[in-house]
DRENGUTOR-613829 format. One record per residue (C-alpha): residue number from 1; x, y, z. Coordinates in steps of 0.1 Angstrom, whole numbers, plus 5000, padded with zeros to 4 digits. Example, Ala and Ser with C-alpha at 12.3 -4.5 7.8 and 13.67 -1.06 7.14 Angstrom:
{1; {5123; 4955; 5078}};
{2; {5137; 4989; 5071}};
//
This chain:
{1; {8603; 1499; 6061}};
{2; {8578; 1501; 6032}};
{3; {8584; 1506; 5995}};
{4; {8574; 1539; 5980}};
{5; {8581; 1560; 5950}};
{6; {8569; 1585; 5925}};
{7; {8560; 1559; 5899}};
{8; {8557; 1521; 5897}};
{9; {8590; 1518; 5877}};
{10; {8608; 1540; 5902}};
{11; {8592; 1524; 5933}};
{12; {8614; 1494; 5932}};
{13; {8645; 1515; 5935}};
{14; {8634; 1533; 5967}};
{15; {8628; 1526; 6004}};
{16; {8604; 1547; 6023}};
{17; {8607; 1551; 6061}};
{18; {8572; 1547; 6076}};
{19; {8582; 1570; 6104}};
{20; {8598; 1599; 6088}};
{21; {8587; 1596; 6051}};
{22; {8623; 1602; 6039}};
{23; {8632; 1582; 6008}};
{24; {8666; 1569; 5997}};
{25; {8678; 1549; 5968}};
{26; {8679; 1512; 5976}};
{27; {8716; 1510; 5969}};
{28; {8723; 1533; 5999}};
{29; {8730; 1518; 6033}};
{30; {8702; 1527; 6057}};
{31; {8706; 1528; 6094}};
{32; {8675; 1525; 6116}};
{33; {8675; 1536; 6152}};
{34; {8649; 1538; 6179}};
{35; {8615; 1556; 6172}};
{36; {8611; 1593; 6179}};
{37; {8619; 1603; 6215}};
{38; {8594; 1615; 6239}};
{39; {8592; 1652; 6247}};
{40; {8592; 1683; 6225}};
{41; {8625; 1675; 6207}};
{42; {8640; 1644; 6192}};
{43; {8675; 1659; 6197}};
{44; {8673; 1673; 6232}};
{45; {8667; 1652; 6264}};
{46; {8631; 1658; 6276}};
{47; {8642; 1667; 6312}};
{48; {8663; 1697; 6300}};
{49; {8633; 1713; 6283}};
{50; {8609; 1704; 6311}};
{51; {8632; 1719; 6338}};
{52; {8633; 1752; 6319}};
{53; {8596; 1753; 6316}};
{54; {8588; 1744; 6353}};
{55; {8612; 1770; 6367}};
{56; {8601; 1799; 6344}};
{57; {8566; 1813; 6352}};
{58; {8573; 1839; 6325}};
{59; {8569; 1813; 6298}};
{60; {8534; 1804; 6310}};
{61; {8525; 1841; 6311}};
{62; {8538; 1845; 6275}};
{63; {8519; 1815; 6262}};
{64; {8486; 1828; 6278}};
{65; {8492; 1863; 6262}};
{66; {8506; 1855; 6228}};
{67; {8503; 1819; 6218}};
{68; {8479; 1815; 6188}};
{69; {8472; 1779; 6197}};
{70; {8465; 1788; 6234}};
{71; {8488; 1761; 6247}};
{72; {8525; 1753; 6253}};
{73; {8534; 1737; 6220}};
{74; {8567; 1719; 6213}};
{75; {8583; 1749; 6195}};
{76; {8575; 1772; 6224}};
{77; {8588; 1746; 6249}};
{78; {8622; 1744; 6231}};
{79; {8624; 1782; 6226}};
{80; {8617; 1787; 6263}};
{81; {8653; 1778; 6269}};
{82; {8657; 1815; 6260}};
{83; {8628; 1833; 6275}};
{84; {8639; 1868; 6265}};
{85; {8640; 1858; 6229}};
{86; {8607; 1838; 6232}};
{87; {8589; 1869; 6242}};
{88; {8600; 1888; 6210}};
{89; {8592; 1858; 6189}};
{90; {8557; 1852; 6203}};
{91; {8547; 1889; 6202}};
{92; {8557; 1893; 6165}};
{93; {8541; 1860; 6155}};
{94; {8509; 1869; 6173}};
{95; {8508; 1903; 6156}};
{96; {8512; 1889; 6121}};
{97; {8486; 1861; 6127}};
{98; {8460; 1877; 6149}};
{99; {8462; 1915; 6151}};
{100; {8449; 1941; 6127}};
{101; {8465; 1938; 6094}};
{102; {8459; 1939; 6056}};
{103; {8451; 1902; 6052}};
{104; {8420; 1882; 6065}};
{105; {8429; 1857; 6092}};
{106; {8423; 1825; 6072}};
{107; {8445; 1838; 6044}};
{108; {8473; 1843; 6069}};
{109; {8472; 1807; 6079}};
{110; {8469; 1794; 6044}};
{111; {8500; 1814; 6034}};
{112; {8518; 1798; 6064}};
{113; {8508; 1764; 6051}};
{114; {8522; 1773; 6016}};
{115; {8554; 1785; 6031}};
{116; {8559; 1754; 6053}};
{117; {8551; 1731; 6024}};
{118; {8582; 1743; 6005}};
{119; {8603; 1724; 6031}};
{120; {8577; 1696; 6037}};
{121; {8574; 1708; 6073}};
{122; {8543; 1688; 6083}};
{123; {8546; 1700; 6119}};
{124; {8538; 1736; 6108}};
{125; {8513; 1725; 6081}};
{126; {8493; 1705; 6107}};
{127; {8493; 1734; 6131}};
{128; {8481; 1759; 6105}};
{129; {8455; 1736; 6090}};
{130; {8438; 1736; 6124}};
{131; {8442; 1774; 6128}};
{132; {8429; 1779; 6092}};
{133; {8397; 1760; 6100}};
{134; {8393; 1777; 6134}};
{135; {8395; 1812; 6119}};
{136; {8367; 1804; 6093}};
{137; {8388; 1791; 6064}};
{138; {8370; 1773; 6036}};
{139; {8377; 1735; 6041}};
{140; {8378; 1728; 6004}};
{141; {8410; 1749; 6001}};
{142; {8428; 1722; 6020}};
{143; {8424; 1699; 5990}};
{144; {8452; 1718; 5973}};
{145; {8461; 1749; 5954}};
{146; {8437; 1743; 5926}};
{147; {8409; 1750; 5950}};
{148; {8421; 1784; 5963}};
{149; {8414; 1818; 5947}};
{150; {8438; 1828; 5919}};
{151; {8453; 1857; 5939}};
{152; {8466; 1833; 5966}};
{153; {8478; 1809; 5939}};
{154; {8497; 1839; 5924}};
{155; {8520; 1838; 5955}};
{156; {8535; 1805; 5943}};
{157; {8564; 1821; 5924}};
{158; {8575; 1845; 5952}};
{159; {8570; 1817; 5978}};
{160; {8593; 1794; 5958}};
{161; {8620; 1821; 5952}};
{162; {8620; 1834; 5988}};
{163; {8623; 1799; 6001}};
{164; {8652; 1787; 5979}};
{165; {8668; 1814; 5958}};
{166; {8657; 1849; 5971}};
{167; {8684; 1867; 5951}};
{168; {8664; 1860; 5919}};
{169; {8635; 1882; 5931}};
{170; {8631; 1913; 5909}};
{171; {8608; 1943; 5908}};
{172; {8591; 1925; 5878}};
{173; {8579; 1898; 5903}};
{174; {8564; 1925; 5924}};
{175; {8548; 1943; 5895}};
{176; {8532; 1911; 5883}};
{177; {8515; 1907; 5917}};
{178; {8503; 1943; 5922}};
{179; {8493; 1950; 5886}};
{180; {8457; 1962; 5882}};
{181; {8431; 1935; 5879}};
{182; {8407; 1915; 5900}};
{183; {8435; 1893; 5914}};
{184; {8460; 1920; 5922}};
{185; {8476; 1925; 5956}};
{186; {8479; 1959; 5973}};
{187; {8514; 1967; 5985}};
{188; {8503; 1965; 6022}};
{189; {8488; 1930; 6016}};
{190; {8519; 1919; 5997}};
{191; {8542; 1930; 6025}};
{192; {8520; 1912; 6050}};
{193; {8522; 1880; 6028}};
{194; {8560; 1884; 6024}};
{195; {8565; 1887; 6062}};
{196; {8545; 1855; 6067}};
{197; {8563; 1836; 6040}};
{198; {8598; 1845; 6053}};
{199; {8587; 1839; 6089}};
{200; {8575; 1803; 6081}};
{201; {8604; 1794; 6058}};
{202; {8627; 1804; 6086}};
{203; {8606; 1787; 6113}};
{204; {8607; 1754; 6093}};
{205; {8645; 1757; 6096}};
{206; {8641; 1759; 6134}};
{207; {8617; 1730; 6135}};
{208; {8640; 1707; 6117}};
{209; {8672; 1721; 6132}};
{210; {8659; 1715; 6167}};
{211; {8643; 1681; 6160}};
{212; {8609; 1693; 6171}};
{213; {8586; 1663; 6176}};
{214; {8551; 1661; 6163}};
{215; {8524; 1672; 6188}};
{216; {8509; 1644; 6208}};
{217; {8477; 1662; 6216}};
{218; {8447; 1641; 6207}};
{219; {8426; 1672; 6203}};
{220; {8446; 1683; 6173}};
{221; {8430; 1663; 6146}};
{222; {8406; 1670; 6118}};
{223; {8393; 1653; 6087}};
{224; {8419; 1671; 6066}};
{225; {8450; 1659; 6084}};
{226; {8468; 1634; 6063}};
{227; {8503; 1641; 6076}};
{228; {8513; 1627; 6110}};
{229; {8550; 1633; 6114}};
{230; {8578; 1655; 6102}};
{231; {8602; 1645; 6075}};
{232; {8632; 1644; 6098}};
{233; {8637; 1612; 6118}};
{234; {8661; 1599; 6144}};
{235; {8664; 1569; 6121}};
{236; {8689; 1592; 6103}};
{237; {8688; 1578; 6068}};
{238; {8724; 1585; 6062}};
{239; {8735; 1596; 6028}};
{240; {8768; 1579; 6030}};
{241; {8780; 1543; 6024}};
{242; {8812; 1544; 6044}};
{243; {8804; 1550; 6080}};
{244; {8798; 1517; 6096}};
{245; {8797; 1526; 6132}};
{246; {8785; 1562; 6133}};
{247; {8769; 1568; 6166}};
{248; {8737; 1588; 6164}};
{249; {8744; 1603; 6198}};
{250; {8779; 1613; 6190}};
{251; {8792; 1592; 6219}};
{252; {8819; 1577; 6196}};
{253; {8838; 1610; 6201}};
{254; {8857; 1610; 6234}};
{255; {8853; 1636; 6260}};
{256; {8890; 1645; 6255}};
{257; {8884; 1653; 6218}};
{258; {8853; 1674; 6227}};
{259; {8873; 1693; 6253}};
{260; {8902; 1699; 6230}};
{261; {8877; 1711; 6203}};
{262; {8863; 1736; 6228}};
{263; {8897; 1748; 6239}};
{264; {8908; 1751; 6203}};
{265; {8878; 1773; 6196}};
{266; {8885; 1795; 6226}};
{267; {8921; 1798; 6215}};
{268; {8911; 1808; 6180}};
{269; {8887; 1835; 6193}};
{270; {8915; 1849; 6215}};
{271; {8940; 1850; 6186}};
{272; {8915; 1867; 6163}};
{273; {8909; 1894; 6190}};
{274; {8946; 1900; 6192}};
{275; {8951; 1901; 6154}};
{276; {8922; 1925; 6150}};
{277; {8938; 1949; 6175}};
{278; {8973; 1946; 6158}};
{279; {8963; 1952; 6122}};
{280; {8933; 1958; 6100}};
{281; {8929; 1940; 6067}};
{282; {8926; 1962; 6036}};
{283; {8892; 1965; 6017}};
{284; {8908; 1945; 5989}};
{285; {8918; 1917; 6012}};
{286; {8883; 1917; 6028}};
{287; {8867; 1913; 5994}};
{288; {8890; 1884; 5986}};
{289; {8882; 1867; 6018}};
{290; {8845; 1870; 6012}};
{291; {8848; 1856; 5976}};
{292; {8869; 1827; 5991}};
{293; {8843; 1819; 6018}};
{294; {8815; 1821; 5992}};
{295; {8833; 1797; 5969}};
{296; {8842; 1773; 5998}};
{297; {8805; 1772; 6008}};
{298; {8800; 1753; 5975}};
{299; {8819; 1723; 5989}};
{300; {8799; 1723; 6022}};
{301; {8773; 1698; 6012}};
{302; {8741; 1692; 6031}};
{303; {8733; 1656; 6041}};
{304; {8768; 1644; 6047}};
{305; {8793; 1655; 6074}};
{306; {8822; 1635; 6061}};
{307; {8823; 1637; 6024}};
{308; {8819; 1663; 5997}};
{309; {8797; 1653; 5968}};
{310; {8783; 1674; 5941}};
{311; {8748; 1687; 5950}};
{312; {8733; 1666; 5922}};
{313; {8740; 1634; 5941}};
{314; {8712; 1643; 5965}};
{315; {8686; 1655; 5941}};
{316; {8667; 1623; 5937}};
{317; {8670; 1612; 5973}};
{318; {8638; 1628; 5984}};
{319; {8603; 1622; 5971}};
{320; {8577; 1647; 5983}};
{321; {8546; 1630; 5996}};
{322; {8513; 1641; 5979}};
{323; {8498; 1654; 6011}};
{324; {8524; 1681; 6012}};
{325; {8528; 1687; 5974}};
{326; {8492; 1697; 5971}};
{327; {8502; 1731; 5986}};
{328; {8531; 1739; 5963}};
{329; {8540; 1741; 5926}};
{330; {8573; 1731; 5911}};
{331; {8583; 1708; 5940}};
{332; {8617; 1700; 5924}};
{333; {8628; 1737; 5927}};
{334; {8653; 1740; 5956}};
{335; {8683; 1759; 5969}};
{336; {8712; 1763; 5945}};
{337; {8745; 1778; 5957}};
{338; {8747; 1815; 5951}};
{339; {8782; 1811; 5936}};
{340; {8776; 1780; 5915}};
{341; {8806; 1767; 5896}};
{342; {8809; 1775; 5860}};
{343; {8781; 1800; 5859}};
{344; {8782; 1838; 5855}};
{345; {8779; 1850; 5890}};
{346; {8751; 1872; 5902}};
{347; {8761; 1906; 5917}};
{348; {8767; 1903; 5954}};
{349; {8741; 1920; 5976}};
{350; {8763; 1946; 5994}};
{351; {8746; 1950; 6027}};
{352; {8756; 1986; 6030}};
{353; {8735; 1994; 5998}};
{354; {8703; 1981; 6013}};
{355; {8702; 1975; 6050}};
{356; {8674; 1964; 6073}};
{357; {8681; 1993; 6097}};
{358; {8681; 2021; 6070}};
{359; {8658; 2008; 6043}};
{360; {8639; 1976; 6050}};
{361; {8626; 1986; 6085}};
{362; {8611; 2019; 6074}};
{363; {8595; 2004; 6042}};
{364; {8579; 1974; 6061}};
{365; {8567; 1997; 6089}};
{366; {8551; 2021; 6065}};
{367; {8532; 1995; 6046}};
{368; {8523; 1972; 6075}};
{369; {8524; 1994; 6106}};
{370; {8543; 1982; 6137}};
{371; {8555; 1949; 6123}};
{372; {8588; 1966; 6116}};
{373; {8593; 1975; 6153}};
{374; {8585; 1939; 6163}};
{375; {8608; 1923; 6138}};
{376; {8636; 1947; 6146}};
{377; {8633; 1939; 6183}};
{378; {8634; 1902; 6174}};
{379; {8665; 1905; 6152}};
{380; {8683; 1927; 6178}};
{381; {8674; 1903; 6206}};
{382; {8688; 1872; 6190}};
{383; {8719; 1889; 6178}};
{384; {8728; 1904; 6212}};
{385; {8715; 1875; 6233}};
{386; {8743; 1862; 6255}};
{387; {8749; 1846; 6289}};
{388; {8787; 1852; 6285}};
{389; {8793; 1815; 6287}};
{390; {8807; 1789; 6263}};
{391; {8801; 1753; 6275}};
{392; {8820; 1751; 6308}};
{393; {8836; 1785; 6304}};
{394; {8822; 1817; 6320}};
{395; {8829; 1854; 6314}};
{396; {8833; 1848; 6276}};
{397; {8826; 1875; 6250}};
{398; {8807; 1855; 6223}};
{399; {8800; 1885; 6200}};
{400; {8826; 1873; 6174}};
{401; {8810; 1838; 6173}};
{402; {8775; 1851; 6170}};
{403; {8784; 1874; 6142}};
{404; {8802; 1846; 6123}};
{405; {8771; 1825; 6125}};
{406; {8748; 1853; 6113}};
{407; {8771; 1865; 6085}};
{408; {8778; 1829; 6072}};
{409; {8741; 1825; 6066}};
{410; {8740; 1858; 6047}};
{411; {8771; 1848; 6028}};
{412; {8753; 1817; 6015}};
{413; {8725; 1840; 6003}};
{414; {8750; 1863; 5985}};
{415; {8749; 1891; 6011}};
{416; {8782; 1907; 6020}};
{417; {8792; 1931; 6048}};
{418; {8820; 1954; 6037}};
{419; {8832; 1959; 6073}};
{420; {8834; 1922; 6081}};
{421; {8864; 1900; 6078}};
{422; {8851; 1867; 6064}};
{423; {8884; 1850; 6074}};
{424; {8868; 1848; 6108}};
{425; {8841; 1825; 6095}};
{426; {8868; 1799; 6085}};
{427; {8886; 1803; 6118}};
{428; {8855; 1800; 6140}};
{429; {8831; 1776; 6123}};
{430; {8845; 1741; 6118}};
{431; {8834; 1718; 6090}};
{432; {8807; 1698; 6108}};
{433; {8791; 1731; 6120}};
{434; {8792; 1745; 6085}};
{435; {8775; 1714; 6072}};
{436; {8748; 1717; 6099}};
{437; {8743; 1755; 6092}};
{438; {8740; 1749; 6055}};
{439; {8715; 1721; 6059}};
{440; {8694; 1738; 6085}};
{441; {8693; 1770; 6064}};
{442; {8690; 1757; 6029}};
{443; {8676; 1722; 6031}};
{444; {8662; 1720; 6066}};
{445; {8641; 1688; 6058}};
{446; {8674; 1669; 6055}};
{447; {8686; 1677; 6090}};
{448; {8694; 1647; 6112}};
{449; {8703; 1640; 6148}};
{450; {8737; 1629; 6137}};
{451; {8744; 1663; 6122}};
{452; {8731; 1681; 6154}};
{453; {8753; 1659; 6176}};
{454; {8784; 1662; 6154}};
{455; {8793; 1698; 6162}};
{456; {8802; 1716; 6195}};
{457; {8800; 1683; 6215}};
{458; {8808; 1699; 6248}};
{459; {8782; 1727; 6245}};
{460; {8749; 1728; 6263}};
{461; {8717; 1720; 6243}};
{462; {8705; 1756; 6251}};
{463; {8736; 1769; 6233}};
{464; {8727; 1748; 6203}};
{465; {8691; 1761; 6204}};
{466; {8706; 1796; 6204}};
{467; {8725; 1787; 6172}};
{468; {8692; 1776; 6156}};
{469; {8676; 1809; 6167}};
{470; {8704; 1829; 6150}};
{471; {8702; 1808; 6119}};
{472; {8664; 1812; 6117}};
{473; {8666; 1850; 6121}};
{474; {8695; 1854; 6098}};
{475; {8676; 1835; 6071}};
{476; {8644; 1855; 6076}};
{477; {8663; 1888; 6074}};
{478; {8681; 1877; 6042}};
{479; {8648; 1867; 6025}};
{480; {8632; 1899; 6037}};
{481; {8660; 1921; 6024}};
{482; {8658; 1907; 5989}};
{483; {8620; 1910; 5988}};
{484; {8619; 1945; 6003}};
{485; {8647; 1957; 5979}};
{486; {8626; 1945; 5950}};
{487; {8595; 1963; 5964}};
{488; {8616; 1995; 5968}};
{489; {8628; 1992; 5932}};
{490; {8592; 1988; 5921}};
{491; {8583; 2020; 5939}};
{492; {8611; 2041; 5925}};
//
């Protein structure tokens, strides 16, 4: 461990992990484990991912057709546990990065870098630094935002809001970007940029949530690379002082407990099905349940599975390294709960008033042709993806569980579905899973292996990857809805 900090006076109070670059106050107890595992993920045994890739020729075909890097990178390897989804993902990503569109190719990769930097996702930054240079990007831009054209710099505000508090985006933000002048954005260019920003914020959630390891390819190196690893680490710098023997593998939980956890979840799903058939809750009751779930999400705190601390306790635990901060402004700006205590609350985004299907899809397709179809296919694919299994059980309808995961993410972003009973979220998502969801969605750079291991202990890794795909797409759709609604308001 080395010392590190933001200033000489602060440095003495912090420890910096040389492996993961996370920083904690010295008075915290820090647990150190083995270095990063081999394979594409620090969370998933290498053999599970390798087996999926060797038996599926379809994956190799998809990589040849749609991979922008031209090789099977670690993200693709982990996603290949779900080949159907992988195809939708690679096609849409390839389209936004390589096919005809309003933005020049180097700009697309620079915007990806700016988006990934909001979550200190060095994996994605490294990948797009290389792509930026390969597509003819100006090397000097990699020195930081002060070296890029003003119009790219003008994306900072919307990048920041989309990444952390998308509900604050208004038509005024859009007007400021598209106003006349030499640095203005056309609406098609802005929609392309917004799609890229939301895609890479959400992809950062997947990278951290799945423990994606840094690429070990010696060819991927250039003079501008200063970042070598991601900010997550298996060393799991735990934010609590009380857990002496927490196992990073979750093996301190007995198989019996895991099985009873699984059986309990199955039983709750069955009971909810029966209750739904017996009686339907009133609209008033549905609203009350949403408000309750929204308020309860305040007490689900990222970074600690076992205690509930105010968010402020974590605010000075992270120091952003300069090689990432060069690509962002206002690094201290982060997620704040939509329903913060003691504040006037913002109006809930009623999903029925502005839906992806009826509003967002047509707007995005009109301004950036065909991307709407590709995104729509990807959203539908992840939402409907099922193998009708849950851990060791077969012939299970998991629709209810998938919807709870998707809607819980939207709930944290202030989006409410009038026809959904949010009581189901509390019934189906136990606390350690809620902590994991909130961390991966809102503060992905804080995700640890301990969090990943702590929920659904009897489930397969492929099922947990499916959870991460749902969280990623739910997050992207939430960000897009706020941005597209603001663009619609600007147009009307």
